[in-house]
C-alpha positions, 0 to 999 in steps of 0.5 A, spaced: 092 846 082 091 852 083 096 858 081 096 865 083 094 870 078 099 874 076 107 874 078 107 876 086 115 876 087 116 880 080 111 885 084 114 885 089 121 886 086 117 891 083 116 896 088 123 895 092 126 897 086 121 903 085 123 904 092 129 905 091 130 908 085 125 914 090 130 914 095 136 915 091 136 922 086 142 919 083 139 913 081 133 916 078 136 921 075 140 915 071 135 912 069 131 918 067 137 919 063 136 914 059 130 913 058 129 919 054 136 918 051 134 911 048 140 907 047 146 909 052 153 908 053 157 908 059 161 914 057 154 917 053 151 916 061 158 919 064 159 926 059 152 927 060 151 926 068 158 928 068 159 923 073 165 918 074 166 913 069 167 907 076 160 911 078 156 910 072 159 902 072 157 902 078 150 905 079 148 902 071 149 895 074 146 897 081 139 899 075 139 892 071 140 888 077 133 892 080 130 891 072 129 898 070 135 897 065 137 892 061 144 891 058 145 889 050 152 885 051 152 883 043 157 890 042 163 891 045 161 897 047 155 895 051 148 899 051 143 900 057 137 901 055 131 903 060 124 899 061 118 903 062 115 902 069 110 904 074 107 902 080 100 903 083 099 904 091 092 904 094 091 906 101 084 906 104 081 908 097 086 913 095 090 911 089 097 914 086 102 911 080 108 913 080 111 913 073 118 914 070 116 922 070 115 922 078 122 917 078 125 924 074 123 929 079 125 926 084 132 925 080 131 933 078 131 935 085 139 934 086 140 939 081 134 944 082 134 947 089 126 948 089 125 941 089 131 939 093 127 943 099 120 941 097 123 934 098 127 935 105 121 940 108 115 936 106 117 929 103 116 925 097 108 925 098 108 932 097 111 932 090 106 926 088 101 932 090 105 938 087 105 933 080 098 932 080 098 940 079 103 940 074 100 936 069 094 940 068 099 947 069 103 944 063 097 943 059 094 950 060 088 946 063 089 949 070 092 956 072 098 958 076 095 961 081 090 956 082 095 951 083 100 954 087 094 956 092 092 950 092 099 946 094 098 949 100 105 951 100 108 958 100 106 962 094 112 964 091 115 958 093 108 953 090 110 958 083 117 955 083 116 947 084 110 950 078 115 951 074 120 946 076 115 941 074 112 943 068 119 943 065 119 935 067 113 933 065 115 936 058 121 934 057 117 926 059 111 926 056 114 923 050 118 919 053 113 916 060 108 911 057 104 912 063 105 919 063 097 919 063 096 915 069 099 921 074 092 923 077 090 930 075 088 934 081 084 938 075 079 932 075 079 932 083 078 938 085 071 940 088 070 948 087 072 952 080 
């Protein structure tokens, strides 16, 4: 009897979990908060994210069911911990890895008008592309001018998006174990 490599059920469930985080900025924001903060209680989550406790309970329950948060019920006050996730998608040779940093960018869109407008007008794909420029921009290996030009957006808007994403990258650098898996546009550029 042969066995399949890996766990297809777990992989597909992970795909669906990531998809739900990318569709709901509130869930993405909550997930990213818990990842950055470490163990968090409902009160800490509700206070920091300025949401009603009932919403915090509901959303943490959803994230536990999705398998991206774990709940420690050994103490009277339950605590939640985020499970770092990654998903690599490949289509016709084009590959992109969704990491907690990308999820954080989606979560911030509800509070950042530039990221919100980027998603509204251009979708998740353009956000992913912008993040590939924001990573080398944040570490100083790609200039703002070049990154903005390459994004194929109106220049001032591209710069605003890069600034917002630079903050995302800087905030997630120490908590996203997969940040190095985000492709760098600097490595992919054909001309300098």
